N, C-alpha and C positions, 0 to 999 in steps of 0.2 A: 420696867418701872411700872407702876401701877397706877392705875387711870385715875385723874383727877378731875372731879364736877366739872362742868363746864356750865355757865352764866350769859345772858342776853341781858339788856339794860335801855329803857327808855328812861324819861327825865321819872316820870312818878312809876314806874312798874319795874321789876327784877323775873325773869324766869330761872329756873335753875333745871340743868340735867341729871342725876346722881349717877354715882359710879356705881354705889353698891344699897343695900337695904331696900326696907318692903316699901319704899317711896320711890319713882321713877321720874317724879319732874314735880316740880312747885314752885309755884306764883305768887310772890308778893306784890299788891298795890298799895302806894298810896303808903309805904312802910309796915302794911302788916301781911302774912300769910293770908291769902284767900282761898287758896286751891289745891290740894296734895294729890296725884293720882299713883296708883298702886301700878301690883303689874301682874301677868295673867296668871290665868289656871288652864292649865291645859290636862284634861281630864284629872289624876288627882295628884297630880306635881305644879307646885309652884315654882313661878320665876323667884323667889326669893332666891332660889336653890342653884340659878342659873349662871353660867360664867362669862362674865364680860367679855367680849369679842372685840368689840370699837367703841368709841365716844369720840365724837368728834363735832366742833362748832364752826363755822364755816359764817365771813362777814361778808354782805355786798360789799364792792367799793363805797356807793352811795349811801352806804349805812341806813337806806328804805328799808335795807330787810335784813336776819340772817337767820340760818338755821343748825338745829341740831339732827346729828347723825349718832344713832347708837344700834348697837345687837348683840345679843346675848346666846345664847346655848343652853336648854336645860337635859341634860347627859345622865337621863332616867328614863324611861320606857325603851323607847322607836331615836328619843331623839329630837327636841325641838327646836327653831332654829327662830327666834323673834327679833322682830326689827321695825325703828321706831326711823322715822322723820320726821320733825316740827318745824314749821316755819313760821317764823317770828315778823312783824312788825309793830308799828304803833298802833297796840290796841286790840290786835287779832293772834292766836296760833293756828295755824293749821296742820295737826295733829291724823298722822298716818303710821297705822301700824299691820306690819304683813309679819302670819304667824303660818310658819310650814314642819310638819313631820316631816321627819329625812327618813332614811335607810328602809324604806315602802312601809311606814308607819301612815296610820292615819289617825284624823282629828272629831274622835268621837263627843266628847264635852269637850267646852272652850268658854269659859268665862274673862273677860274684858277684864281692866281695869277698874279698881275696884274709884270712887270718883267721894273725894274726902272737900266739903267746901267749909269753910272755918269762918265761925261767926265771929260775932254773935249779928244773926240775922232777922232781919224786919218784916221778912215775907218770901215766901218759895211758890213762882207760879210757874206752875207745869202743863205742856202742851203735848196728851195724850193722843198718839197717829187714830183719824178716826174722828177726833171731836174738832168742834171750829170753835172752841173759846179753852181760855188757858183756866187752868184749875187754879185758884190760890187757897195757900195755906198758912197761919199765925203763927210758928212754931212757938212752943212753951218751955218750960226747963226743965219739964220732964221728959222722958225719950219717948217717943211713939214710932209708928209706921203710919207714913202719908200718903202710900201706894207701894200695892205687889201683887202685877199681873204679867198674861203674858206679851200685853202690849207695850208698846214702847215708848214712853214719853221722849218724845222726837227736840223737846225743846225744855230745857230746865232753866230760869232765871232768877237769880238769890238778891236782894238788894240789902246790905247791912245798915246798922244803927250809923254810918257815918254817909252814906249817902250811896257807896261803891257799891255797884253794882258788877256782877260775874253772870254770863248764861254758857251754855255748854249744847250743842246745839249738832244734828244729827241731817244731815244735807245730803249732799251729791248719791253718797247709798243708803241711804233710808233702808232702800230696799235687800241690800245684804243684812243690814244688823237683822230685818226682819224674817232672814231666809226661813229658819225652821215652824214659820207660819206658811210654808210653802212645801216641807220637804216629808216627803210621808216618814213616820214614825222620830220624828224632831219635835224639841219641846223649848220654848225660852221659857225668862223667867229678870223682872227688873224691878225694882224695886227703890224706894226714898222712903231713909228713916232717918230719928235721932231729933235733935232741939234745936231751940235757939240759937247754942253754941254751936253745931256741928251739926250737917245734913252728910248724910249719905247713901251713896247710889250706885245699885249693885247691878252688873247685867251679864245674867248667864241667857249667853244668846244660843248656844246650842248645846244640847244634848241628846243623843239616840238612844229610842229604847233597844235592847238587846238583840244580836239575829235580824237588827235592819244594814241592811244595804248600805254600804256608805261612799261616794267618790272621794278616789286618794287625787288630792286638790288643794293646793294653797289657800287660806284665808288673807283679802287685805279689808281693811275698816279707816274709815276716815274719818274724823272728828274737827268740829270749829269750836273755838274759846275764843269768847269775846268781853271785854271787861271796861269799862267806865269808871274813870274819875269826876266828880263834881268840880274837883280844881282842878282839875284841866287846866293847863294854859297853852294856849293855840301857839302855836309856832313853825314855819312852815322850812323848807331848806333855804342855806344860804344863797341869796341870790335872787328867793323868789320873788312875781312879781306882784309889784304893789299900786299901779298904776287905777286899779276902779274896773280895768280891762275883761269883760268874758263874754262867753258864747252860754248858753242853756239852750239845753236839748231836754223836748220833753218823748220821756220812752213811751206814753201811757198813746200820746199822738203819733210816733213814731212803729205804733201797734207791735213795738216788742214785750213779747208775752214771755219768753223761759229765755235766758242769757245760756243753759248749757244745749239749745237747740243751734244747730249750725249756720241759721239764719242770725241767730243772736250775737253768738258769737263774732260773727263777719263784720256786721253792723256795728260793734262796740269795736274794733279794731281799726275800721278803716275812720271812723268817727276820730277817735283818739290820735290817730296820724293825721286826719287832715288840722287839726286845733291847732291855733294859733293865735290866743292867749288864755285866762283861765276858763276851764270847762265845767261846767255844773248839770249834772243829770239830774233832770226833775221828774219826778212820783215812778222813784227809782225801788222797785216792790217785792221784794227775794219772795217767793209765791212755793206751795207745793203742785208740780205736777208726774204726769200717769206716765208720758211719751215715752216708751222706749226706745225710740229713736232719739232720741236726743243721746242718747249715753253710747248710740252703736251699736245697738244692739237691737233694732227692727222686730227681727223672728218674735222677740217675747210680746211684740206689743202693748203689756203696760210693765212699766217699772215705775215706784214710787221714788220721788229725787225732790230735793228742795235746792234750789238754782242759787241758794247764799254763797255758796261758795266760789260760783264765779261771778257775781257779786265783787268778791274780795279779792281774787283773781286780778279783776280789773280794774279793778280801785288800784292794788298794788304795781300792777304793769303799767296800767293810762299814767297812776303819780311818777312813778319813773321818768317815763316819754317825757312827760311835759315838762319836770322838774330839770331838766340839762337843757331845757330853754327859758326856764327862769316863769314856770304857771304851774301852776295847781290845776287839782280834779276835788272835785263834789259831788256827793250821792245825795241830794234830798228826796225822803221815803214820802211813798202814795200817802195820804190821808186815809185812816180806815185802814187800812190795807192789815193782814194778821200777821206784820212784822212790822208797823209802823212805831211803834214804842219801842222793840228789842233794844238792845245793846248794840247787835251789826247796824241796826241802822242810825243810831245816834253817831259813832264812829265813822260810818261813810258820810258821812256829814259834814265832817270838817277835813280841814286841806292833810295830808299827812305828814307828822314829824318824822325826822331823821332821828336814827338808836344813836346813844350812848358810843360815845369813842372810846369811852376808859372803862371797860366792860371788861378786860383782860383776868382772868383767875386769880 
């Protein structure tokens, strides 16, 4: 029996994992397609020619999240196994990609999926690693190259003519996306091109020079996708408390610096478990950090990462814990922080809505 596309839907969005074709994933927000994610290229071989081995959808009992699992095998060269897991809750998708060379092969060149942001777009903002402010471009009708260089635009945010915003963020493993900057004989290139109707992002993360000694290893890359609909209607899980009682915790006052750290995670877990009413974290500030110990690799000394992933994980996990007792969770952004105006921050600052229960294919 052939595989069928899998769908996860909420009040104002629909995410589709596709069984075949040049597109692996599509996201619709407010009734329009806003993002298409393509396929991986391993050296000269494109995943468009791969054989699909697995495509599944899982939905949590409380409907606060659902996930896709997909696996393909590219039957050329040494053969390559490409696996994806995408966890989705209202407003967020946590994307994990694993690429493995089989039969004693090596990954000599790797291009991650191309991203196609479907407009029309009023503006495009992106933050280059090493810079302290977003670059803003107002795309025109003619196709143009907005950016091309070895350094990664680690946050890309687009605003549509109808006010919908889409954000693509490289967070917890920013260091891994920048591996070519640290490996001998390795190169990378990132590019943003297009016009008001469509912006394309290319991510050539690894290309080794001939005769370079290459370590045989699998590669994992993760990204966050966030979307915001200005017409969003706030709604919480059935039975949620509406008596106005709440507890406010100031993360800045508690000196919680990076949620990727063991201390930050311990604080969040214990605080959420003790909550006896609606919980609001103030000064929630996802930020860039370089402490390798936060990622369990203290010997590396420095590994660049952003803890936005952990904020979203605790937002989902905390919402799930509190919803069981009729409470909700919000995270209010720190004014003036790097991500204060981000889509991630806007979504974290609203109670999590459950997914639709009628999203069968």
